py3Dmol code that shows the C-alpha trace and the ligand (Angstrom):
import py3Dmol

protein = """\
ATOM      1  CA  MET A   1     205.680 -61.137 -19.790  1.00  0.00           C
ATOM      2  CA  SER A   2     204.141 -62.612 -16.779  1.00  0.00           C
ATOM      3  CA  GLY A   3     201.111 -64.852 -17.404  1.00  0.00           C
ATOM      4  CA  HIS A   4     198.859 -65.843 -14.640  1.00  0.00           C
ATOM      5  CA  SER A   5     195.963 -64.135 -16.543  1.00  0.00           C
ATOM      6  CA  PHE A   6     196.268 -66.928 -19.299  1.00  0.00           C
ATOM      7  CA  THR A   7     198.082 -69.959 -17.860  1.00  0.00           C
ATOM      8  CA  PHE A   8     195.764 -72.202 -15.722  1.00  0.00           C
ATOM      9  CA  THR A   9     196.072 -75.563 -14.159  1.00  0.00           C
ATOM     10  CA  HIS A  10     192.279 -76.101 -14.020  1.00  0.00           C
ATOM     11  CA  ALA A  11     188.953 -75.163 -15.599  1.00  0.00           C
ATOM     12  CA  LEU A  12     185.406 -75.820 -14.548  1.00  0.00           C
ATOM     13  CA  CYS A  13     182.507 -76.305 -17.074  1.00  0.00           C
ATOM     14  CA  ARG A  14     178.979 -77.406 -16.854  1.00  0.00           C
ATOM     15  CA  LYS A  15     177.448 -79.685 -19.458  1.00  0.00           C
ATOM     16  CA  PRO A  16     174.480 -78.059 -21.582  1.00  0.00           C
ATOM     17  CA  ALA A  17     171.015 -78.875 -20.325  1.00  0.00           C
ATOM     18  CA  ASN A  18     168.260 -79.931 -22.706  1.00  0.00           C
ATOM     19  CA  SER A  19     166.456 -76.813 -21.569  1.00  0.00           C
ATOM     20  CA  ILE A  20     169.225 -74.908 -23.561  1.00  0.00           C
ATOM     21  CA  VAL A  21     166.374 -74.507 -26.129  1.00  0.00           C
ATOM     22  CA  ASP A  22     164.912 -71.867 -23.627  1.00  0.00           C
ATOM     23  CA  GLY A  23     168.170 -69.942 -23.351  1.00  0.00           C
ATOM     24  CA  LEU A  24     168.051 -66.158 -23.385  1.00  0.00           C
ATOM     25  CA  ARG A  25     168.911 -64.604 -26.619  1.00  0.00           C
ATOM     26  CA  ALA A  26     168.553 -61.045 -28.064  1.00  0.00           C
ATOM     27  CA  THR A  27     167.535 -62.047 -31.558  1.00  0.00           C
ATOM     28  CA  TYR A  28     166.177 -65.242 -32.864  1.00  0.00           C
ATOM     29  CA  LEU A  29     168.805 -67.080 -34.752  1.00  0.00           C
ATOM     30  CA  GLY A  30     167.178 -70.650 -34.537  1.00  0.00           C
ATOM     31  CA  THR A  31     166.816 -72.976 -31.629  1.00  0.00           C
ATOM     32  CA  PRO A  32     170.031 -74.661 -30.312  1.00  0.00           C
ATOM     33  CA  ASP A  33     169.969 -78.583 -30.872  1.00  0.00           C
ATOM     34  CA  PRO A  34     170.892 -79.989 -27.450  1.00  0.00           C
ATOM     35  CA  ALA A  35     172.733 -82.993 -28.874  1.00  0.00           C
ATOM     36  CA  ALA A  36     174.709 -80.893 -31.106  1.00  0.00           C
ATOM     37  CA  PHE A  37     175.505 -78.680 -28.313  1.00  0.00           C
ATOM     38  CA  MET A  38     176.697 -81.539 -26.130  1.00  0.00           C
ATOM     39  CA  ALA A  39     178.943 -82.721 -29.059  1.00  0.00           C
ATOM     40  CA  ASP A  40     180.503 -79.053 -29.321  1.00  0.00           C
ATOM     41  CA  HIS A  41     180.751 -78.978 -25.484  1.00  0.00           C
ATOM     42  CA  GLU A  42     182.640 -82.263 -25.521  1.00  0.00           C
ATOM     43  CA  ASP A  43     185.047 -81.067 -27.978  1.00  0.00           C
ATOM     44  CA  TYR A  44     185.569 -77.768 -26.091  1.00  0.00           C
ATOM     45  CA  VAL A  45     186.374 -79.752 -22.862  1.00  0.00           C
ATOM     46  CA  THR A  46     188.698 -82.098 -24.749  1.00  0.00           C
ATOM     47  CA  ALA A  47     190.517 -79.109 -26.197  1.00  0.00           C
ATOM     48  CA  LEU A  48     191.139 -77.300 -22.672  1.00  0.00           C
ATOM     49  CA  ARG A  49     192.375 -80.800 -21.571  1.00  0.00           C
ATOM     50  CA  ALA A  50     194.860 -80.943 -24.315  1.00  0.00           C
ATOM     51  CA  THR A  51     196.664 -77.896 -23.075  1.00  0.00           C
ATOM     52  CA  GLY A  52     197.494 -79.753 -19.932  1.00  0.00           C
ATOM     53  CA  ALA A  53     194.715 -78.492 -17.549  1.00  0.00           C
ATOM     54  CA  VAL A  54     192.545 -80.422 -15.339  1.00  0.00           C
ATOM     55  CA  VAL A  55     188.778 -79.744 -16.434  1.00  0.00           C
ATOM     56  CA  ASP A  56     185.998 -80.789 -14.187  1.00  0.00           C
ATOM     57  CA  VAL A  57     182.657 -80.949 -15.857  1.00  0.00           C
ATOM     58  CA  LEU A  58     179.447 -80.520 -13.806  1.00  0.00           C
ATOM     59  CA  GLU A  59     176.110 -81.987 -14.354  1.00  0.00           C
ATOM     60  CA  PRO A  60     173.463 -80.121 -16.395  1.00  0.00           C
ATOM     61  CA  LEU A  61     170.956 -78.063 -14.623  1.00  0.00           C
ATOM     62  CA  GLU A  62     167.585 -78.435 -16.376  1.00  0.00           C
ATOM     63  CA  ASP A  63     166.093 -75.534 -14.093  1.00  0.00           C
ATOM     64  CA  PHE A  64     168.625 -73.241 -15.455  1.00  0.00           C
ATOM     65  CA  PRO A  65     168.576 -73.089 -19.296  1.00  0.00           C
ATOM     66  CA  ASP A  66     171.826 -70.870 -19.473  1.00  0.00           C
ATOM     67  CA  SER A  67     173.696 -72.598 -16.717  1.00  0.00           C
ATOM     68  CA  VAL A  68     176.151 -73.971 -19.393  1.00  0.00           C
ATOM     69  CA  PHE A  69     177.551 -70.436 -19.449  1.00  0.00           C
ATOM     70  CA  ILE A  70     179.182 -70.947 -16.201  1.00  0.00           C
ATOM     71  CA  GLU A  71     181.460 -67.964 -16.371  1.00  0.00           C
ATOM     72  CA  ASP A  72     178.779 -65.474 -15.639  1.00  0.00           C
ATOM     73  CA  ALA A  73     178.131 -66.973 -12.265  1.00  0.00           C
ATOM     74  CA  ALA A  74     181.492 -66.716 -10.679  1.00  0.00           C
ATOM     75  CA  LEU A  75     184.964 -65.092 -10.920  1.00  0.00           C
ATOM     76  CA  CYS A  76     188.099 -66.980  -9.983  1.00  0.00           C
ATOM     77  CA  LEU A  77     191.187 -65.053  -9.131  1.00  0.00           C
ATOM     78  CA  LYS A  78     194.389 -66.019  -7.344  1.00  0.00           C
ATOM     79  CA  GLY A  79     192.973 -69.241  -5.769  1.00  0.00           C
ATOM     80  CA  VAL A  80     189.715 -67.412  -4.610  1.00  0.00           C
ATOM     81  CA  ALA A  81     186.146 -67.836  -6.050  1.00  0.00           C
ATOM     82  CA  ILE A  82     183.732 -64.928  -5.894  1.00  0.00           C
ATOM     83  CA  CYS A  83     180.221 -65.949  -6.398  1.00  0.00           C
ATOM     84  CA  LEU A  84     178.580 -63.175  -8.544  1.00  0.00           C
ATOM     85  CA  ARG A  85     175.127 -61.891  -8.959  1.00  0.00           C
ATOM     86  CA  PRO A  86     173.985 -62.383 -12.824  1.00  0.00           C
ATOM     87  CA  GLY A  87     171.940 -59.626 -13.988  1.00  0.00           C
ATOM     88  CA  ALA A  88     169.227 -61.726 -15.676  1.00  0.00           C
ATOM     89  CA  ASP A  89     166.398 -62.888 -13.474  1.00  0.00           C
ATOM     90  CA  THR A  90     166.232 -66.290 -14.863  1.00  0.00           C
ATOM     91  CA  ARG A  91     170.134 -66.621 -14.423  1.00  0.00           C
ATOM     92  CA  ARG A  92     170.263 -65.228 -10.549  1.00  0.00           C
ATOM     93  CA  ALA A  93     169.953 -68.525  -8.791  1.00  0.00           C
ATOM     94  CA  GLU A  94     172.595 -70.225 -10.976  1.00  0.00           C
ATOM     95  CA  THR A  95     175.172 -68.906  -8.315  1.00  0.00           C
ATOM     96  CA  ALA A  96     173.513 -70.801  -5.480  1.00  0.00           C
ATOM     97  CA  ALA A  97     173.532 -73.938  -7.608  1.00  0.00           C
ATOM     98  CA  LEU A  98     177.131 -73.515  -8.278  1.00  0.00           C
ATOM     99  CA  ARG A  99     178.378 -72.445  -4.984  1.00  0.00           C
ATOM    100  CA  PRO A 100     178.859 -75.997  -3.167  1.00  0.00           C
ATOM    101  CA  ASP A 101     181.143 -76.935  -6.089  1.00  0.00           C
ATOM    102  CA  LEU A 102     183.035 -73.770  -5.744  1.00  0.00           C
ATOM    103  CA  VAL A 103     183.475 -74.384  -2.144  1.00  0.00           C
ATOM    104  CA  ARG A 104     184.447 -78.116  -2.794  1.00  0.00           C
ATOM    105  CA  LEU A 105     187.137 -76.806  -5.316  1.00  0.00           C
ATOM    106  CA  PHE A 106     188.453 -73.743  -3.649  1.00  0.00           C
ATOM    107  CA  GLY A 107     187.663 -73.937   0.072  1.00  0.00           C
ATOM    108  CA  ARG A 108     187.426 -70.354   0.124  1.00  0.00           C
ATOM    109  CA  VAL A 109     184.437 -68.573  -1.515  1.00  0.00           C
ATOM    110  CA  ILE A 110     183.506 -64.873  -1.390  1.00  0.00           C
ATOM    111  CA  ASP A 111     179.879 -63.848  -2.030  1.00  0.00           C
ATOM    112  CA  LEU A 112     178.938 -60.646  -3.866  1.00  0.00           C
ATOM    113  CA  GLN A 113     176.719 -58.781  -1.402  1.00  0.00           C
ATOM    114  CA  ALA A 114     173.907 -56.125  -1.701  1.00  0.00           C
ATOM    115  CA  ASP A 115     171.750 -55.239  -4.507  1.00  0.00           C
ATOM    116  CA  GLY A 116     174.072 -54.807  -7.488  1.00  0.00           C
ATOM    117  CA  PHE A 117     174.567 -57.183 -10.420  1.00  0.00           C
ATOM    118  CA  VAL A 118     177.649 -58.598 -12.154  1.00  0.00           C
ATOM    119  CA  ASP A 119     177.875 -61.087 -14.978  1.00  0.00           C
ATOM    120  CA  GLY A 120     181.264 -62.718 -15.279  1.00  0.00           C
ATOM    121  CA  GLY A 121     181.109 -62.016 -19.190  1.00  0.00           C
ATOM    122  CA  ASP A 122     181.665 -58.462 -18.403  1.00  0.00           C
ATOM    123  CA  ILE A 123     184.951 -59.100 -16.457  1.00  0.00           C
ATOM    124  CA  LEU A 124     188.272 -58.998 -18.548  1.00  0.00           C
ATOM    125  CA  CYS A 125     191.432 -59.802 -16.103  1.00  0.00           C
ATOM    126  CA  SER A 126     194.979 -59.168 -17.183  1.00  0.00           C
ATOM    127  CA  ASP A 127     197.767 -59.973 -14.793  1.00  0.00           C
ATOM    128  CA  ASP A 128     197.392 -56.850 -12.617  1.00  0.00           C
ATOM    129  CA  GLU A 129     194.077 -55.404 -13.498  1.00  0.00           C
ATOM    130  CA  VAL A 130     190.389 -56.151 -13.698  1.00  0.00           C
ATOM    131  CA  ILE A 131     188.445 -54.326 -16.442  1.00  0.00           C
ATOM    132  CA  ILE A 132     184.641 -54.372 -15.906  1.00  0.00           C
ATOM    133  CA  GLY A 133     182.134 -53.240 -18.544  1.00  0.00           C
ATOM    134  CA  LEU A 134     178.837 -51.735 -17.365  1.00  0.00           C
ATOM    135  CA  SER A 135     176.083 -53.495 -19.431  1.00  0.00           C
ATOM    136  CA  GLU A 136     172.347 -54.501 -19.374  1.00  0.00           C
ATOM    137  CA  ARG A 137     173.579 -57.204 -16.862  1.00  0.00           C
ATOM    138  CA  THR A 138     176.333 -55.584 -14.830  1.00  0.00           C
ATOM    139  CA  THR A 139     175.461 -52.462 -12.750  1.00  0.00           C
ATOM    140  CA  ALA A 140     177.412 -49.866 -11.243  1.00  0.00           C
ATOM    141  CA  GLN A 141     176.444 -51.050  -7.736  1.00  0.00           C
ATOM    142  CA  GLY A 142     177.530 -54.511  -8.635  1.00  0.00           C
ATOM    143  CA  VAL A 143     180.847 -53.109  -9.480  1.00  0.00           C
ATOM    144  CA  ARG A 144     181.183 -50.924  -6.259  1.00  0.00           C
ATOM    145  CA  ASP A 145     180.501 -54.070  -4.324  1.00  0.00           C
ATOM    146  CA  LEU A 146     183.200 -56.229  -6.331  1.00  0.00           C
ATOM    147  CA  GLN A 147     185.857 -53.253  -6.171  1.00  0.00           C
ATOM    148  CA  PRO A 148     187.048 -54.029  -2.591  1.00  0.00           C
ATOM    149  CA  ILE A 149     187.047 -57.730  -3.186  1.00  0.00           C
ATOM    150  CA  VAL A 150     189.302 -57.703  -6.321  1.00  0.00           C
ATOM    151  CA  GLU A 151     191.554 -54.821  -4.718  1.00  0.00           C
ATOM    152  CA  ARG A 152     192.151 -56.975  -1.765  1.00  0.00           C
ATOM    153  CA  LEU A 153     193.557 -59.566  -4.052  1.00  0.00           C
ATOM    154  CA  GLY A 154     195.957 -57.071  -5.516  1.00  0.00           C
ATOM    155  CA  TYR A 155     194.216 -55.911  -8.667  1.00  0.00           C
ATOM    156  CA  ARG A 156     193.419 -52.526 -10.009  1.00  0.00           C
ATOM    157  CA  LEU A 157     189.777 -52.114 -11.149  1.00  0.00           C
ATOM    158  CA  ARG A 158     188.750 -50.179 -14.056  1.00  0.00           C
ATOM    159  CA  ILE A 159     185.320 -49.505 -15.258  1.00  0.00           C
ATOM    160  CA  PHE A 160     183.946 -48.865 -18.821  1.00  0.00           C
ATOM    161  CA  GLU A 161     180.512 -48.510 -20.459  1.00  0.00           C
ATOM    162  CA  THR A 162     179.963 -51.447 -22.828  1.00  0.00           C
ATOM    163  CA  PRO A 163     178.580 -49.936 -26.078  1.00  0.00           C
ATOM    164  CA  LYS A 164     174.835 -50.364 -26.353  1.00  0.00           C
ATOM    165  CA  GLY A 165     173.749 -53.497 -28.132  1.00  0.00           C
ATOM    166  CA  ILE A 166     176.714 -55.598 -26.992  1.00  0.00           C
ATOM    167  CA  LEU A 167     175.554 -58.181 -24.453  1.00  0.00           C
ATOM    168  CA  HIS A 168     178.895 -58.399 -22.545  1.00  0.00           C
ATOM    169  CA  PHE A 169     182.204 -56.558 -22.398  1.00  0.00           C
ATOM    170  CA  LYS A 170     183.941 -59.901 -23.414  1.00  0.00           C
ATOM    171  CA  SER A 171     181.546 -60.383 -26.322  1.00  0.00           C
ATOM    172  CA  ASP A 172     183.765 -57.915 -28.038  1.00  0.00           C
ATOM    173  CA  SER A 173     186.995 -58.473 -26.495  1.00  0.00           C
ATOM    174  CA  SER A 174     189.507 -61.083 -25.092  1.00  0.00           C
ATOM    175  CA  LEU A 175     192.938 -61.276 -23.513  1.00  0.00           C
ATOM    176  CA  LEU A 176     195.725 -62.938 -25.721  1.00  0.00           C
ATOM    177  CA  ASP A 177     198.514 -62.348 -23.339  1.00  0.00           C
ATOM    178  CA  ALA A 178     199.502 -60.166 -20.403  1.00  0.00           C
ATOM    179  CA  GLU A 179     199.870 -57.041 -22.734  1.00  0.00           C
ATOM    180  CA  THR A 180     197.612 -57.908 -25.648  1.00  0.00           C
ATOM    181  CA  ILE A 181     194.050 -57.782 -26.306  1.00  0.00           C
ATOM    182  CA  LEU A 182     191.911 -58.961 -29.229  1.00  0.00           C
ATOM    183  CA  SER A 183     188.967 -56.402 -29.687  1.00  0.00           C
ATOM    184  CA  THR A 184     186.274 -55.319 -32.032  1.00  0.00           C
ATOM    185  CA  LYS A 185     186.930 -51.829 -33.576  1.00  0.00           C
ATOM    186  CA  ARG A 186     183.675 -50.368 -31.838  1.00  0.00           C
ATOM    187  CA  LEU A 187     184.815 -51.461 -28.433  1.00  0.00           C
ATOM    188  CA  ASN A 188     188.431 -50.481 -28.788  1.00  0.00           C
ATOM    189  CA  ALA A 189     187.102 -47.027 -30.212  1.00  0.00           C
ATOM    190  CA  SER A 190     186.022 -46.209 -26.475  1.00  0.00           C
ATOM    191  CA  GLY A 191     189.849 -46.224 -25.478  1.00  0.00           C
ATOM    192  CA  CYS A 192     189.470 -48.783 -22.974  1.00  0.00           C
ATOM    193  CA  PHE A 193     192.457 -50.611 -23.960  1.00  0.00           C
ATOM    194  CA  SER A 194     194.823 -47.694 -24.354  1.00  0.00           C
ATOM    195  CA  SER A 195     197.333 -49.176 -22.066  1.00  0.00           C
ATOM    196  CA  TYR A 196     197.467 -52.565 -24.138  1.00  0.00           C
ATOM    197  CA  LYS A 197     198.607 -53.692 -27.673  1.00  0.00           C
ATOM    198  CA  VAL A 198     195.231 -54.152 -29.337  1.00  0.00           C
ATOM    199  CA  ILE A 199     194.677 -56.482 -32.414  1.00  0.00           C
ATOM    200  CA  GLU A 200     191.417 -55.441 -33.988  1.00  0.00           C
ATOM    201  CA  LEU A 201     189.056 -57.748 -35.698  1.00  0.00           C
ATOM    202  CA  ALA A 202     188.117 -57.206 -39.263  1.00  0.00           C
ATOM    203  CA  ASP A 203     184.872 -55.770 -40.140  1.00  0.00           C
ATOM    204  CA  GLY A 204     182.167 -58.622 -39.936  1.00  0.00           C
ATOM    205  CA  GLU A 205     184.219 -60.785 -37.797  1.00  0.00           C
ATOM    206  CA  GLU A 206     183.082 -59.203 -34.533  1.00  0.00           C
ATOM    207  CA  ALA A 207     181.707 -62.332 -33.310  1.00  0.00           C
ATOM    208  CA  ALA A 208     185.066 -63.784 -33.224  1.00  0.00           C
ATOM    209  CA  ALA A 209     186.081 -61.415 -30.388  1.00  0.00           C
ATOM    210  CA  ASN A 210     184.988 -63.822 -27.743  1.00  0.00           C
ATOM    211  CA  ALA A 211     188.163 -66.115 -27.781  1.00  0.00           C
ATOM    212  CA  ILE A 212     189.987 -67.520 -25.103  1.00  0.00           C
ATOM    213  CA  ARG A 213     193.824 -67.667 -24.527  1.00  0.00           C
ATOM    214  CA  PHE A 214     194.030 -70.916 -22.247  1.00  0.00           C
ATOM    215  CA  ASN A 215     197.708 -71.903 -21.675  1.00  0.00           C
ATOM    216  CA  ASP A 216     199.574 -72.122 -24.949  1.00  0.00           C
ATOM    217  CA  THR A 217     196.642 -71.893 -27.232  1.00  0.00           C
ATOM    218  CA  VAL A 218     194.041 -69.331 -28.320  1.00  0.00           C
ATOM    219  CA  PHE A 219     190.592 -70.957 -29.110  1.00  0.00           C
ATOM    220  CA  VAL A 220     188.605 -69.158 -31.640  1.00  0.00           C
ATOM    221  CA  ASP A 221     185.172 -69.756 -33.183  1.00  0.00           C
ATOM    222  CA  LYS A 222     185.833 -71.882 -36.302  1.00  0.00           C
ATOM    223  CA  LYS A 223     183.243 -69.808 -38.217  1.00  0.00           C
ATOM    224  CA  PHE A 224     185.910 -67.103 -38.439  1.00  0.00           C
ATOM    225  CA  PRO A 225     189.218 -68.444 -40.384  1.00  0.00           C
ATOM    226  CA  ASN A 226     190.271 -65.019 -41.150  1.00  0.00           C
ATOM    227  CA  THR A 227     190.466 -64.220 -37.272  1.00  0.00           C
ATOM    228  CA  ALA A 228     192.486 -67.677 -36.870  1.00  0.00           C
ATOM    229  CA  ASP A 229     194.884 -66.514 -39.736  1.00  0.00           C
ATOM    230  CA  LEU A 230     195.384 -62.988 -38.217  1.00  0.00           C
ATOM    231  CA  LEU A 231     196.169 -64.524 -34.969  1.00  0.00           C
ATOM    232  CA  ARG A 232     198.588 -66.973 -36.318  1.00  0.00           C
ATOM    233  CA  GLY A 233     200.201 -64.099 -38.115  1.00  0.00           C
ATOM    234  CA  HIS A 234     200.905 -62.398 -34.806  1.00  0.00           C
ATOM    235  CA  GLY A 235     202.533 -65.683 -33.617  1.00  0.00           C
ATOM    236  CA  TYR A 236     199.724 -67.230 -31.765  1.00  0.00           C
ATOM    237  CA  LYS A 237     199.048 -70.933 -31.629  1.00  0.00           C
ATOM    238  CA  VAL A 238     195.409 -71.152 -32.655  1.00  0.00           C
ATOM    239  CA  GLU A 239     192.826 -73.768 -32.544  1.00  0.00           C
ATOM    240  CA  PRO A 240     189.194 -73.306 -34.082  1.00  0.00           C
ATOM    241  CA  LEU A 241     186.233 -74.471 -32.252  1.00  0.00           C
ATOM    242  CA  SER A 242     182.602 -74.859 -32.975  1.00  0.00           C
ATOM    243  CA  VAL A 243     180.287 -72.644 -31.076  1.00  0.00           C
ATOM    244  CA  ALA A 244     177.492 -72.853 -33.606  1.00  0.00           C
ATOM    245  CA  GLN A 245     174.957 -73.956 -31.100  1.00  0.00           C
ATOM    246  CA  ALA A 246     176.073 -71.518 -28.137  1.00  0.00           C
ATOM    247  CA  ALA A 247     175.963 -68.791 -30.573  1.00  0.00           C
ATOM    248  CA  LYS A 248     172.224 -69.221 -31.099  1.00  0.00           C
ATOM    249  CA  VAL A 249     171.636 -68.273 -27.451  1.00  0.00           C
ATOM    250  CA  ASP A 250     174.337 -65.310 -27.489  1.00  0.00           C
ATOM    251  CA  GLY A 251     177.092 -67.677 -26.063  1.00  0.00           C
ATOM    252  CA  GLY A 252     180.666 -67.926 -26.997  1.00  0.00           C
ATOM    253  CA  LEU A 253     183.803 -69.590 -25.943  1.00  0.00           C
ATOM    254  CA  SER A 254     184.786 -67.828 -22.810  1.00  0.00           C
ATOM    255  CA  CYS A 255     181.407 -68.247 -21.315  1.00  0.00           C
ATOM    256  CA  MET A 256     181.581 -72.125 -21.016  1.00  0.00           C
ATOM    257  CA  SER A 257     184.347 -72.207 -18.372  1.00  0.00           C
ATOM    258  CA  LEU A 258     185.836 -70.966 -15.373  1.00  0.00           C
ATOM    259  CA  ARG A 259     189.562 -70.957 -15.738  1.00  0.00           C
ATOM    260  CA  TYR A 260     191.888 -70.751 -12.704  1.00  0.00           C
ATOM    261  CA  SER A 261     195.085 -72.169 -11.074  1.00  0.00           C
ATOM    262  CA  ALA A 262     195.476 -74.344  -8.039  1.00  0.00           C
ATOM    263  CA  ASP A 263     198.557 -72.854  -7.053  1.00  0.00           C
ATOM    264  CA  ALA A 264     196.856 -69.882  -5.489  1.00  0.00           C
ATOM    265  CA  GLY A 265     199.462 -67.573  -4.536  1.00  0.00           C
ATOM    266  CA  VAL A 266     200.472 -66.031  -7.949  1.00  0.00           C
TER     267      VAL A 266
END
"""
ligand_1 = """\
12
CIR
C 172.519 -65.036 -21.710
O 171.971 -64.300 -22.339
O 172.777 -64.804 -20.520
C 173.235 -66.447 -22.161
N 172.101 -66.773 -23.199
C 174.349 -66.202 -23.010
C 175.466 -65.843 -21.912
C 176.779 -65.799 -22.590
N 177.776 -65.471 -21.544
C 178.881 -64.829 -21.659
O 179.083 -64.278 -22.680
N 179.772 -64.640 -20.906
"""
view = py3Dmol.view(width=600, height=400)
view.addModel(protein, "pdb")
view.setStyle({"model": 0}, {"cartoon": {"style": "trace"}})
view.addModel(ligand_1, "xyz")
view.setStyle({"model": 1}, {"stick": {}})
view.zoomTo()
view.show()
């Protein structure tokens, strides 16, 4: 089993802004409490660091309520940062705000051009392929623009239609190791993971799908102990984390970091 899709030397996060109370959400589930969100975020950063990674934490951006969900603005692959074009109007300029930090950290940055849109939450990367879900945020034009960039980096790109009502492809799936995906039944039913071993979530646990494998640990939403047990039963080291505040604005664990390795040439 290779592993550059889940072993990382670094992560980049951004503290939640007080304006998170105005974050986008499909359904009203209560307003996030900025102080509680900050506490969850600190725990998240501490947990990533405990795996041995260096985690840089950027200052909050009050002008961008959703900017704590840094994953949607960029894609980091093989030592290259790709500036994406988030599909929501209020999030579009998050990329420009993030770009100087990506230049500082990566040296080399590629900008997604043209009129399409891609949110990082719609991109699932294994060791050799990039799977992208078309969604309300990610358009076919965006994927066409991204395709040559990821192919030049040595990845195969596959496109799927994310079922309606799911915000992002990775709201319903995550990579557990180079051959294994955690998925909801509804997303797995589309056949998008037929070349992988799939661990399906139990009914009622769909929101636990947005987990992250980061080095030796799989981080899962602590609201779902059954999923933690399921993964432990498959031999994974699991650590539950609170995403109670992020969940009120449709956020999860993967959205709050860009994960990458400094040893670019993997
Ligand atoms: C949004 O709707 O854009 C944010 N409130 C949540 C983004 C979550 N991002 C992700 O799943 N990658």
